[in-house]
N, CA, C and O atoms as CSV, one atom per row, in Angstrom:
chain,resi,resn,atom,element,x,y,z
A,1,MET,N,N,3.628,2.268,101.373
A,1,MET,CA,C,3.327,1.224,100.453
A,1,MET,C,C,4.556,0.803,99.701
A,1,MET,O,O,5.462,1.573,99.383
A,2,GLU,N,N,4.517,-0.385,99.461
A,2,GLU,CA,C,5.636,-1.014,98.784
A,2,GLU,C,C,5.405,-1.014,97.290
A,2,GLU,O,O,4.306,-1.312,96.824
A,3,PRO,N,N,6.427,-0.684,96.546
A,3,PRO,CA,C,6.184,-0.721,95.114
A,3,PRO,C,C,5.887,-2.152,94.682
A,3,PRO,O,O,6.506,-3.132,95.096
A,4,PHE,N,N,4.882,-2.176,93.812
A,4,PHE,CA,C,4.434,-3.497,93.353
A,4,PHE,C,C,5.242,-3.847,92.081
A,4,PHE,O,O,5.197,-3.170,91.055
A,5,GLU,N,N,5.930,-4.883,92.229
A,5,GLU,CA,C,6.695,-5.329,91.069
A,5,GLU,C,C,6.086,-6.616,90.603
A,5,GLU,O,O,5.940,-7.581,91.354
A,6,TYR,N,N,5.742,-6.601,89.365
A,6,TYR,CA,C,5.202,-7.771,88.797
A,6,TYR,C,C,5.855,-7.979,87.434
A,6,TYR,O,O,5.769,-7.082,86.595
A,7,ALA,N,N,6.433,-8.990,87.198
A,7,ALA,CA,C,7.070,-9.212,85.929
A,7,ALA,C,C,6.648,-10.551,85.408
A,7,ALA,O,O,6.704,-11.564,86.105
A,8,ILE,N,N,6.240,-10.539,84.212
A,8,ILE,CA,C,5.935,-11.826,83.606
A,8,ILE,C,C,6.949,-12.020,82.486
A,8,ILE,O,O,7.142,-11.186,81.602
A,9,LYS,N,N,7.522,-13.078,82.582
A,9,LYS,CA,C,8.505,-13.366,81.529
A,9,LYS,C,C,7.850,-14.266,80.574
A,9,LYS,O,O,7.476,-15.399,80.877
A,10,LYS,N,N,7.713,-13.712,79.359
A,10,LYS,CA,C,7.022,-14.474,78.311
A,10,LYS,C,C,8.055,-14.784,77.259
A,10,LYS,O,O,8.811,-13.905,76.845
A,11,ASP,N,N,8.093,-15.986,76.838
A,11,ASP,CA,C,9.038,-16.412,75.787
A,11,ASP,C,C,8.464,-16.093,74.445
A,11,ASP,O,O,7.613,-16.838,73.960
A,12,VAL,N,N,8.887,-15.018,73.814
A,12,VAL,CA,C,8.379,-14.586,72.489
A,12,VAL,C,C,9.366,-15.021,71.402
A,12,VAL,O,O,10.548,-14.678,71.433
A,13,ARG,N,N,8.869,-15.743,70.496
A,13,ARG,CA,C,9.693,-16.130,69.404
A,13,ARG,C,C,9.407,-15.280,68.225
A,13,ARG,O,O,8.244,-15.163,67.839
A,14,ASN,N,N,10.383,-14.678,67.625
A,14,ASN,CA,C,10.186,-13.787,66.474
A,14,ASN,C,C,10.483,-14.583,65.176
A,14,ASN,O,O,11.029,-14.038,64.216
A,15,ASN,N,N,10.129,-15.813,65.171
A,15,ASN,CA,C,10.320,-16.510,63.929
A,15,ASN,C,C,9.191,-16.155,62.978
A,15,ASN,O,O,8.023,-16.118,63.365
A,16,PRO,N,N,9.569,-15.884,61.681
A,16,PRO,CA,C,8.517,-15.559,60.712
A,16,PRO,C,C,7.574,-16.770,60.483
A,16,PRO,O,O,7.971,-17.934,60.528
A,17,ILE,N,N,6.398,-16.433,60.252
A,17,ILE,CA,C,5.395,-17.458,59.960
A,17,ILE,C,C,5.542,-17.776,58.456
A,17,ILE,O,O,5.491,-16.894,57.599
A,18,VAL,N,N,5.720,-19.043,58.192
A,18,VAL,CA,C,5.889,-19.468,56.803
A,18,VAL,C,C,4.610,-20.210,56.394
A,18,VAL,O,O,4.205,-21.200,57.003
A,19,ARG,N,N,4.012,-19.689,55.355
A,19,ARG,CA,C,2.836,-20.353,54.864
A,19,ARG,C,C,3.204,-21.384,53.783
A,19,ARG,O,O,4.128,-21.122,53.013
A,20,GLU,N,N,2.589,-22.436,53.696
A,20,GLU,CA,C,2.846,-23.352,52.664
A,20,GLU,C,C,2.098,-22.894,51.414
A,20,GLU,O,O,0.976,-22.393,51.489
A,21,VAL,N,N,2.755,-23.081,50.253
A,21,VAL,CA,C,2.123,-22.692,49.013
A,21,VAL,C,C,1.100,-23.701,48.643
A,21,VAL,O,O,1.405,-24.893,48.611
A,22,ASP,N,N,-0.135,-23.275,48.353
A,22,ASP,CA,C,-1.170,-24.186,47.951
A,22,ASP,C,C,-0.988,-24.453,46.489
A,22,ASP,O,O,-1.218,-23.574,45.657
A,23,GLU,N,N,-0.591,-25.620,46.172
A,23,GLU,CA,C,-0.235,-25.964,44.759
A,23,GLU,C,C,-1.526,-25.892,43.881
A,23,GLU,O,O,-1.427,-25.470,42.729
A,24,GLU,N,N,-2.661,-26.264,44.352
A,24,GLU,CA,C,-3.872,-26.257,43.567
A,24,GLU,C,C,-4.257,-24.825,43.248
A,24,GLU,O,O,-4.608,-24.519,42.109
A,25,LYS,N,N,-4.196,-23.938,44.240
A,25,LYS,CA,C,-4.560,-22.541,43.977
A,25,LYS,C,C,-3.528,-21.898,43.058
A,25,LYS,O,O,-3.884,-21.087,42.203
A,26,GLN,N,N,-2.273,-22.245,43.221
A,26,GLN,CA,C,-1.184,-21.778,42.390
A,26,GLN,C,C,-1.469,-22.162,40.889
A,26,GLN,O,O,-1.390,-21.311,40.003
A,27,ARG,N,N,-1.781,-23.392,40.650
A,27,ARG,CA,C,-2.127,-23.878,39.308
A,27,ARG,C,C,-3.337,-23.154,38.759
A,27,ARG,O,O,-3.365,-22.779,37.587
A,28,GLU,N,N,-4.336,-22.956,39.600
A,28,GLU,CA,C,-5.548,-22.251,39.153
A,28,GLU,C,C,-5.205,-20.810,38.794
A,28,GLU,O,O,-5.689,-20.269,37.800
A,29,LEU,N,N,-4.352,-20.196,39.632
A,29,LEU,CA,C,-3.965,-18.805,39.320
A,29,LEU,C,C,-3.250,-18.708,37.996
A,29,LEU,O,O,-3.579,-17.828,37.202
A,30,TRP,N,N,-2.300,-19.557,37.719
A,30,TRP,CA,C,-1.538,-19.551,36.474
A,30,TRP,C,C,-2.472,-19.858,35.293
A,30,TRP,O,O,-2.360,-19.279,34.212
A,31,LYS,N,N,-3.371,-20.769,35.541
A,31,LYS,CA,C,-4.365,-21.104,34.458
A,31,LYS,C,C,-5.241,-19.907,34.123
A,31,LYS,O,O,-5.527,-19.641,32.955
A,32,SER,N,N,-5.666,-19.183,35.162
A,32,SER,CA,C,-6.481,-17.993,34.902
A,32,SER,C,C,-5.643,-16.893,34.210
A,32,SER,O,O,-6.129,-16.227,33.296
A,33,VAL,N,N,-4.390,-16.710,34.648
A,33,VAL,CA,C,-3.523,-15.748,34.023
A,33,VAL,C,C,-3.269,-16.110,32.573
A,33,VAL,O,O,-3.268,-15.227,31.716
A,34,GLY,N,N,-3.056,-17.366,32.277
A,34,GLY,CA,C,-2.847,-17.817,30.877
A,34,GLY,C,C,-4.055,-17.579,30.033
A,34,GLY,O,O,-3.920,-17.090,28.911
A,35,ILE,N,N,-5.244,-17.901,30.513
A,35,ILE,CA,C,-6.471,-17.678,29.777
A,35,ILE,C,C,-6.688,-16.151,29.534
A,35,ILE,O,O,-7.046,-15.729,28.434
A,36,ALA,N,N,-6.466,-15.372,30.569
A,36,ALA,CA,C,-6.621,-13.956,30.434
A,36,ALA,C,C,-5.648,-13.377,29.417
A,36,ALA,O,O,-6.014,-12.537,28.595
A,37,GLY,N,N,-4.396,-13.841,29.487
A,37,GLY,CA,C,-3.394,-13.436,28.490
A,37,GLY,C,C,-3.786,-13.763,27.082
A,37,GLY,O,O,-3.670,-12.954,26.161
A,38,PHE,N,N,-4.276,-15.036,26.940
A,38,PHE,CA,C,-4.721,-15.482,25.574
A,38,PHE,C,C,-5.850,-14.614,25.059
A,38,PHE,O,O,-5.855,-14.221,23.892
A,39,LEU,N,N,-6.812,-14.311,25.928
A,39,LEU,CA,C,-7.941,-13.478,25.532
A,39,LEU,C,C,-7.522,-12.077,25.162
A,39,LEU,O,O,-8.027,-11.510,24.193
A,40,VAL,N,N,-6.563,-11.485,25.957
A,40,VAL,CA,C,-6.059,-10.166,25.611
A,40,VAL,C,C,-5.323,-10.172,24.265
A,40,VAL,O,O,-5.454,-9.245,23.465
A,41,ALA,N,N,-4.528,-11.268,24.029
A,41,ALA,CA,C,-3.816,-11.377,22.755
A,41,ALA,C,C,-4.782,-11.501,21.569
A,41,ALA,O,O,-4.584,-10.898,20.515
A,42,VAL,N,N,-5.847,-12.315,21.781
A,42,VAL,CA,C,-6.871,-12.424,20.692
A,42,VAL,C,C,-7.516,-11.076,20.445
A,42,VAL,O,O,-7.700,-10.691,19.291
A,43,LEU,N,N,-7.877,-10.323,21.531
A,43,LEU,CA,C,-8.502,-9.043,21.438
A,43,LEU,C,C,-7.608,-8.038,20.741
A,43,LEU,O,O,-8.080,-7.267,19.905
A,44,LEU,N,N,-6.286,-8.033,21.079
A,44,LEU,CA,C,-5.370,-7.109,20.425
A,44,LEU,C,C,-5.210,-7.461,18.974
A,44,LEU,O,O,-5.180,-6.564,18.132
A,45,PHE,N,N,-5.103,-8.773,18.633
A,45,PHE,CA,C,-4.942,-9.196,17.231
A,45,PHE,C,C,-6.142,-8.755,16.423
A,45,PHE,O,O,-6.004,-8.263,15.303
A,46,SER,N,N,-7.360,-8.940,17.014
A,46,SER,CA,C,-8.603,-8.613,16.329
A,46,SER,C,C,-8.636,-7.100,16.079
A,46,SER,O,O,-8.992,-6.648,14.991
A,47,ALA,N,N,-8.262,-6.336,17.094
A,47,ALA,CA,C,-8.290,-4.826,16.909
A,47,ALA,C,C,-7.239,-4.423,15.870
A,47,ALA,O,O,-7.482,-3.538,15.050
A,48,TRP,N,N,-6.125,-5.045,15.906
A,48,TRP,CA,C,-5.028,-4.729,14.875
A,48,TRP,C,C,-5.550,-5.018,13.527
A,48,TRP,O,O,-5.401,-4.176,12.641
A,49,GLN,N,N,-6.174,-6.183,13.284
A,49,GLN,CA,C,-6.713,-6.513,11.961
A,49,GLN,C,C,-7.746,-5.411,11.577
A,49,GLN,O,O,-7.710,-4.883,10.466
A,50,HIS,N,N,-8.626,-5.092,12.478
A,50,HIS,CA,C,-9.714,-4.149,12.177
A,50,HIS,C,C,-9.098,-2.800,11.714
A,50,HIS,O,O,-9.506,-2.259,10.686
A,51,PHE,N,N,-8.124,-2.267,12.469
A,51,PHE,CA,C,-7.533,-0.998,12.135
A,51,PHE,C,C,-6.674,-1.087,10.877
A,51,PHE,O,O,-6.600,-0.108,10.134
A,52,GLU,N,N,-6.034,-2.199,10.611
A,52,GLU,CA,C,-5.302,-2.372,9.317
A,52,GLU,C,C,-6.275,-2.337,8.147
A,52,GLU,O,O,-6.015,-1.737,7.104
A,53,LEU,N,N,-7.397,-3.000,8.359
A,53,LEU,CA,C,-8.445,-3.038,7.283
A,53,LEU,C,C,-8.939,-1.638,7.015
A,53,LEU,O,O,-9.104,-1.274,5.850
A,54,LEU,N,N,-9.189,-0.821,8.046
A,54,LEU,CA,C,-9.589,0.541,7.880
A,54,LEU,C,C,-8.524,1.337,7.161
A,54,LEU,O,O,-8.827,2.100,6.243
A,55,ARG,N,N,-7.238,1.159,7.583
A,55,ARG,CA,C,-6.146,1.943,6.978
A,55,ARG,C,C,-6.005,1.586,5.510
A,55,ARG,O,O,-5.796,2.474,4.684
A,56,HIS,N,N,-6.118,0.277,5.155
A,56,HIS,CA,C,-6.038,-0.096,3.731
A,56,HIS,C,C,-7.227,0.421,2.963
A,56,HIS,O,O,-7.084,0.761,1.788
A,57,GLY,N,N,-8.393,0.496,3.569
A,57,GLY,CA,C,-9.539,1.077,2.893
A,57,GLY,C,C,-9.318,2.551,2.594
A,57,GLY,O,O,-9.684,3.014,1.514
A,58,TYR,N,N,-8.738,3.291,3.506
A,58,TYR,CA,C,-8.427,4.695,3.264
A,58,TYR,C,C,-7.359,4.837,2.171
A,58,TYR,O,O,-7.435,5.747,1.346
A,59,GLN,N,N,-6.373,3.947,2.164
A,59,GLN,CA,C,-5.334,3.983,1.114
A,59,GLN,C,C,-5.946,3.724,-0.258
A,59,GLN,O,O,-5.624,4.420,-1.221
A,60,VAL,N,N,-6.827,2.730,-0.355
A,60,VAL,CA,C,-7.456,2.389,-1.624
A,60,VAL,C,C,-8.273,3.645,-2.091
A,60,VAL,O,O,-8.199,4.040,-3.254
A,61,GLU,N,N,-9.032,4.240,-1.174
A,61,GLU,CA,C,-9.814,5.444,-1.550
A,61,GLU,C,C,-8.879,6.551,-2.062
A,61,GLU,O,O,-9.183,7.215,-3.053
A,62,GLU,N,N,-7.759,6.741,-1.391
A,62,GLU,CA,C,-6.843,7.826,-1.839
A,62,GLU,C,C,-6.217,7.499,-3.173
A,62,GLU,O,O,-6.022,8.391,-3.997
A,63,LEU,N,N,-5.892,6.214,-3.408
A,63,LEU,CA,C,-5.338,5.801,-4.711
A,63,LEU,C,C,-6.411,5.955,-5.833
A,63,LEU,O,O,-6.087,6.363,-6.948
A,64,GLN,N,N,-7.624,5.640,-5.535
A,64,GLN,CA,C,-8.674,5.812,-6.509
A,64,GLN,C,C,-8.860,7.297,-6.897
A,64,GLN,O,O,-9.074,7.635,-8.061
A,65,ARG,N,N,-8.770,8.163,-5.872
A,65,ARG,CA,C,-8.853,9.612,-6.140
A,65,ARG,C,C,-7.703,10.062,-6.934
A,65,ARG,O,O,-7.886,10.809,-7.896
A,66,GLN,N,N,-6.476,9.643,-6.586
A,66,GLN,CA,C,-5.341,10.008,-7.392
A,66,GLN,C,C,-5.445,9.489,-8.843
A,66,GLN,O,O,-5.074,10.197,-9.780
A,67,ARG,N,N,-5.949,8.253,-9.025
A,67,ARG,CA,C,-6.066,7.687,-10.361
A,67,ARG,C,C,-7.008,8.524,-11.209
A,67,ARG,O,O,-6.745,8.819,-12.375
A,68,ALA,N,N,-8.155,8.909,-10.556
A,68,ALA,CA,C,-9.141,9.769,-11.327
A,68,ALA,C,C,-8.532,11.095,-11.705
A,68,ALA,O,O,-8.805,11.612,-12.789
A,69,ALA,N,N,-7.709,11.664,-10.834
A,69,ALA,CA,C,-7.031,12.910,-11.167
A,69,ALA,C,C,-6.044,12.685,-12.278
A,69,ALA,O,O,-5.977,13.496,-13.202
A,70,GLU,N,N,-5.289,11.641,-12.230
A,70,GLU,CA,C,-4.303,11.339,-13.301
A,70,GLU,C,C,-4.992,11.038,-14.621
A,70,GLU,O,O,-4.504,11.472,-15.665
A,71,GLU,N,N,-6.086,10.328,-14.620
A,71,GLU,CA,C,-6.872,10.086,-15.823
A,71,GLU,C,C,-7.398,11.410,-16.448
A,71,GLU,O,O,-7.428,11.581,-17.666
A,72,GLU,N,N,-7.789,12.289,-15.589
A,72,GLU,CA,C,-8.296,13.611,-16.045
A,72,GLU,C,C,-7.139,14.390,-16.686
A,72,GLU,O,O,-7.300,15.004,-17.741
A,73,THR,N,N,-6.007,14.357,-16.051
A,73,THR,CA,C,-4.809,15.047,-16.581
A,73,THR,C,C,-4.404,14.419,-17.967
A,73,THR,O,O,-4.112,15.152,-18.912
A,74,ALA,N,N,-4.394,13.101,-18.065
A,74,ALA,CA,C,-4.042,12.372,-19.275
A,74,ALA,C,C,-5.067,12.749,-20.381
A,74,ALA,O,O,-4.675,12.940,-21.532
A,75,ARG,N,N,-6.334,12.854,-20.051
A,75,ARG,CA,C,-7.320,13.196,-21.056
A,75,ARG,C,C,-7.057,14.615,-21.559
A,75,ARG,O,O,-7.078,14.869,-22.763
A,76,ARG,N,N,-6.810,15.529,-20.632
A,76,ARG,CA,C,-6.571,16.901,-21.010
A,76,ARG,C,C,-5.299,17.044,-21.873
A,76,ARG,O,O,-5.258,17.831,-22.819
A,77,LEU,N,N,-4.246,16.245,-21.511
A,77,LEU,CA,C,-3.027,16.300,-22.313
A,77,LEU,C,C,-3.203,15.710,-23.684
A,77,LEU,O,O,-2.652,16.231,-24.654
A,78,ARG,N,N,-3.974,14.607,-23.795
A,78,ARG,CA,C,-4.237,14.060,-25.128
A,78,ARG,C,C,-5.011,15.001,-25.989
A,78,ARG,O,O,-4.791,15.082,-27.197
A,79,LEU,N,N,-5.960,15.747,-25.346
A,79,LEU,CA,C,-6.707,16.738,-26.125
A,79,LEU,C,C,-5.803,17.856,-26.586
A,79,LEU,O,O,-5.938,18.349,-27.705
A,80,GLU,N,N,-4.866,18.266,-25.714
A,80,GLU,CA,C,-3.918,19.306,-26.090
A,80,GLU,C,C,-2.992,18.867,-27.202
A,80,GLU,O,O,-2.667,19.659,-28.086
A,81,ILE,N,N,-2.560,17.611,-27.173
A,81,ILE,CA,C,-1.673,17.064,-28.241
A,81,ILE,C,C,-2.440,17.069,-29.556
A,81,ILE,O,O,-1.908,17.491,-30.583
A,82,GLU,N,N,-3.664,16.611,-29.532
A,82,GLU,CA,C,-4.478,16.575,-30.754
A,82,GLU,C,C,-4.673,17.989,-31.305
A,82,GLU,O,O,-4.639,18.196,-32.518
A,83,THR,N,N,-4.875,18.944,-30.426
A,83,THR,CA,C,-5.022,20.315,-30.836
A,83,THR,C,C,-3.763,20.854,-31.434
A,83,THR,O,O,-3.838,21.552,-32.446
A,84,LEU,N,N,-2.535,20.562,-30.845
A,84,LEU,CA,C,-1.310,21.007,-31.415
A,84,LEU,C,C,-0.947,20.312,-32.682
A,84,LEU,O,O,-0.245,20.911,-33.497
A,85,LYS,N,N,-1.372,19.072,-32.925
A,85,LYS,CA,C,-1.088,18.288,-34.145
A,85,LYS,C,C,-2.050,18.667,-35.302
A,85,LYS,O,O,-1.861,18.191,-36.422
A,86,SER,N,N,-3.029,19.474,-35.064
A,86,SER,CA,C,-4.043,19.792,-36.028
A,86,SER,C,C,-3.397,20.397,-37.313
A,86,SER,O,O,-2.642,21.364,-37.211
A,87,PRO,N,N,-3.678,19.852,-38.484
A,87,PRO,CA,C,-3.094,20.379,-39.765
A,87,PRO,C,C,-3.319,21.838,-39.967
A,87,PRO,O,O,-2.423,22.533,-40.446
A,88,LYS,N,N,-4.485,22.339,-39.620
A,88,LYS,CA,C,-4.749,23.781,-39.794
A,88,LYS,C,C,-3.821,24.644,-38.941
A,88,LYS,O,O,-3.323,25.679,-39.385
A,89,ARG,N,N,-3.600,24.190,-37.699
A,89,ARG,CA,C,-2.688,24.972,-36.792
A,89,ARG,C,C,-1.297,24.902,-37.320
A,89,ARG,O,O,-0.595,25.913,-37.314
A,90,VAL,N,N,-0.831,23.686,-37.806
A,90,VAL,CA,C,0.541,23.545,-38.320
A,90,VAL,C,C,0.689,24.455,-39.551
A,90,VAL,O,O,1.701,25.142,-39.686
A,91,GLU,N,N,-0.280,24.467,-40.424
A,91,GLU,CA,C,-0.215,25.305,-41.607
A,91,GLU,C,C,-0.185,26.766,-41.258
A,91,GLU,O,O,0.556,27.534,-41.871
A,92,ALA,N,N,-0.990,27.177,-40.265
A,92,ALA,CA,C,-0.966,28.593,-39.866
A,92,ALA,C,C,0.345,28.983,-39.250
A,92,ALA,O,O,0.833,30.087,-39.492
A,93,LEU,N,N,0.937,28.107,-38.457
A,93,LEU,CA,C,2.297,28.411,-37.895
A,93,LEU,C,C,3.347,28.462,-39.025
A,93,LEU,O,O,4.218,29.331,-39.022
A,94,ALA,N,N,3.262,27.550,-39.966
A,94,ALA,CA,C,4.297,27.503,-41.012
A,94,ALA,C,C,4.173,28.762,-41.910
A,94,ALA,O,O,5.190,29.352,-42.276
A,95,THR,N,N,3.005,29.151,-42.245
A,95,THR,CA,C,2.915,30.352,-43.114
A,95,THR,C,C,3.097,31.672,-42.304
A,95,THR,O,O,3.652,32.649,-42.807
A,96,GLY,N,N,2.628,31.667,-41.077
A,96,GLY,CA,C,2.677,32.930,-40.317
A,96,GLY,C,C,4.054,33.189,-39.719
A,96,GLY,O,O,4.669,34.222,-39.981
A,97,GLN,N,N,4.549,32.211,-38.887
A,97,GLN,CA,C,5.789,32.511,-38.155
A,97,GLN,C,C,7.053,32.143,-38.929
A,97,GLN,O,O,8.087,32.799,-38.808
A,98,LEU,N,N,6.944,31.049,-39.750
A,98,LEU,CA,C,8.207,30.606,-40.466
A,98,LEU,C,C,8.216,31.138,-41.893
A,98,LEU,O,O,9.187,30.908,-42.614
A,99,HIS,N,N,7.196,31.825,-42.317
A,99,HIS,CA,C,7.097,32.439,-43.651
A,99,HIS,C,C,7.336,31.438,-44.773
A,99,HIS,O,O,8.043,31.723,-45.740
A,100,LEU,N,N,6.723,30.235,-44.625
A,100,LEU,CA,C,6.758,29.252,-45.645
A,100,LEU,C,C,5.601,29.439,-46.596
A,100,LEU,O,O,4.601,30.066,-46.244
A,101,VAL,N,N,5.724,28.898,-47.813
A,101,VAL,CA,C,4.630,29.040,-48.791
A,101,VAL,C,C,4.237,27.622,-49.183
A,101,VAL,O,O,5.046,26.695,-49.147
A,102,ALA,N,N,2.939,27.481,-49.568
A,102,ALA,CA,C,2.474,26.169,-50.004
A,102,ALA,C,C,2.974,25.965,-51.420
A,102,ALA,O,O,2.925,26.887,-52.234
A,103,PRO,N,N,3.471,24.730,-51.736
A,103,PRO,CA,C,4.007,24.433,-53.074
A,103,PRO,C,C,2.863,24.376,-54.124
A,103,PRO,O,O,1.722,24.022,-53.829
A,104,SER,N,N,3.231,24.729,-55.304
A,104,SER,CA,C,2.261,24.625,-56.392
A,104,SER,C,C,2.181,23.158,-56.804
A,104,SER,O,O,2.950,22.314,-56.346
A,105,ARG,N,N,1.202,22.885,-57.703
A,105,ARG,CA,C,0.977,21.528,-58.129
A,105,ARG,C,C,2.188,20.884,-58.820
A,105,ARG,O,O,2.445,19.696,-58.630
A,106,ASP,N,N,2.929,21.658,-59.619
A,106,ASP,CA,C,4.019,21.043,-60.330
A,106,ASP,C,C,5.286,20.966,-59.479
A,106,ASP,O,O,6.217,20.252,-59.851
A,107,GLU,N,N,5.355,21.679,-58.342
A,107,GLU,CA,C,6.489,21.593,-57.405
A,107,GLU,C,C,6.286,20.440,-56.389
A,107,GLU,O,O,7.252,20.004,-55.765
A,108,ALA,N,N,5.116,19.973,-56.229
A,108,ALA,CA,C,4.839,18.971,-55.238
A,108,ALA,C,C,5.243,17.627,-55.705
A,108,ALA,O,O,4.946,17.264,-56.844
A,109,ILE,N,N,5.908,16.860,-54.886
A,109,ILE,CA,C,6.355,15.511,-55.190
A,109,ILE,C,C,5.633,14.585,-54.267
A,109,ILE,O,O,5.672,14.731,-53.046
A,110,VAL,N,N,4.960,13.613,-54.876
A,110,VAL,CA,C,4.211,12.622,-54.064
A,110,VAL,C,C,5.109,11.362,-53.979
A,110,VAL,O,O,5.511,10.776,-54.984
A,111,ILE,N,N,5.383,11.003,-52.767
A,111,ILE,CA,C,6.188,9.767,-52.587
A,111,ILE,C,C,5.219,8.630,-52.228
A,111,ILE,O,O,4.419,8.733,-51.298
A,112,GLU,N,N,5.322,7.579,-52.978
A,112,GLU,CA,C,4.448,6.454,-52.744
A,112,GLU,C,C,5.106,5.569,-51.705
A,112,GLU,O,O,6.331,5.467,-51.626
A,113,ARG,N,N,4.266,4.939,-50.917
A,113,ARG,CA,C,4.768,4.048,-49.934
A,113,ARG,C,C,4.894,2.635,-50.590
A,113,ARG,O,O,3.950,2.122,-51.192
A,114,VAL,N,N,6.060,2.060,-50.448
A,114,VAL,CA,C,6.294,0.711,-51.051
A,114,VAL,C,C,5.998,-0.280,-49.971
A,114,VAL,O,O,6.506,-0.195,-48.853
A,115,VAL,N,N,5.150,-1.239,-50.336
A,115,VAL,CA,C,4.778,-2.291,-49.369
A,115,VAL,C,C,5.712,-3.519,-49.713
A,115,VAL,O,O,5.799,-3.919,-50.874
A,116,PRO,N,N,6.374,-4.078,-48.725
A,116,PRO,CA,C,7.242,-5.222,-49.071
A,116,PRO,C,C,6.347,-6.441,-49.461
A,116,PRO,O,O,5.233,-6.630,-48.972
A,117,ALA,N,N,6.932,-7.241,-50.378
A,117,ALA,CA,C,6.233,-8.438,-50.870
A,117,ALA,C,C,6.156,-9.460,-49.786
A,117,ALA,O,O,7.036,-9.524,-48.928
A,118,ASP,N,N,5.092,-10.288,-49.802
A,118,ASP,CA,C,4.946,-11.311,-48.792
A,118,ASP,C,C,5.960,-12.431,-49.071
A,118,ASP,O,O,6.247,-12.711,-50.235
A,119,PRO,N,N,6.507,-13.074,-48.037
A,119,PRO,CA,C,7.414,-14.160,-48.320
A,119,PRO,C,C,6.664,-15.357,-48.885
A,119,PRO,O,O,5.454,-15.470,-48.691
A,120,PRO,N,N,7.343,-16.232,-49.564
A,120,PRO,CA,C,6.674,-17.422,-50.131
A,120,PRO,C,C,5.998,-18.231,-49.105
A,120,PRO,O,O,6.451,-18.287,-47.962
A,121,ALA,N,N,4.926,-18.866,-49.463
A,121,ALA,CA,C,4.118,-19.637,-48.502
A,121,ALA,C,C,4.926,-20.793,-47.901
A,121,ALA,O,O,4.857,-21.041,-46.697
A,122,SER,N,N,5.681,-21.490,-48.734
A,122,SER,CA,C,6.417,-22.656,-48.202
A,122,SER,C,C,7.762,-22.688,-48.875
A,122,SER,O,O,7.888,-22.290,-50.033
A,123,SER,N,N,8.799,-23.168,-48.148
A,123,SER,CA,C,10.119,-23.257,-48.716
A,123,SER,C,C,10.406,-24.728,-49.013
A,123,SER,O,O,9.879,-25.638,-48.372
A,124,VAL,N,N,11.286,-24.923,-50.040
A,124,VAL,CA,C,11.640,-26.306,-50.374
A,124,VAL,C,C,12.994,-26.609,-49.662
A,124,VAL,O,O,13.952,-25.842,-49.754
A,125,VAL,N,N,13.020,-27.715,-48.980
A,125,VAL,CA,C,14.252,-28.071,-48.253
A,125,VAL,C,C,14.769,-29.344,-48.850
A,125,VAL,O,O,14.019,-30.313,-48.969
A,126,ALA,N,N,16.029,-29.381,-49.234
A,126,ALA,CA,C,16.602,-30.574,-49.825
A,126,ALA,C,C,16.925,-31.584,-48.737
A,126,ALA,O,O,17.414,-31.237,-47.661
A,127,ARG,N,N,16.646,-32.805,-49.036
A,127,ARG,CA,C,16.944,-33.914,-48.058
A,127,ARG,C,C,17.913,-34.844,-48.673
A,127,ARG,O,O,17.952,-34.986,-49.895
A,128,ARG,N,N,18.693,-35.478,-47.873
A,128,ARG,CA,C,19.662,-36.480,-48.404
A,128,ARG,C,C,19.137,-37.850,-48.223
A,128,ARG,O,O,19.796,-38.819,-48.600
């Protein structure tokens, strides 16, 4: 038997297939991407505002708590000042620790407070 030789010569072109860009679909794609981007931006902005509002609410709450604590401290310090300025306490410290004695009636000097006189109601101005 004879070897069977069969050859088909086929002209194969390896040129890449180039598709035309569909302008209408391209515009529609970019339009959809733009709308989606806008919606994402609006959603992110809304979420940012919401979380900023929550954060500021927590800050206000913390500041109110600090203010209440400071007012309590101020009240306590005012009470302590009034206690320390008490005439009985001052007298007890003066006589006990500093060994001072109360003056007798004839040794005490009373200084009167002088109130300045009111200025005249109106002044006279000379005119030429």
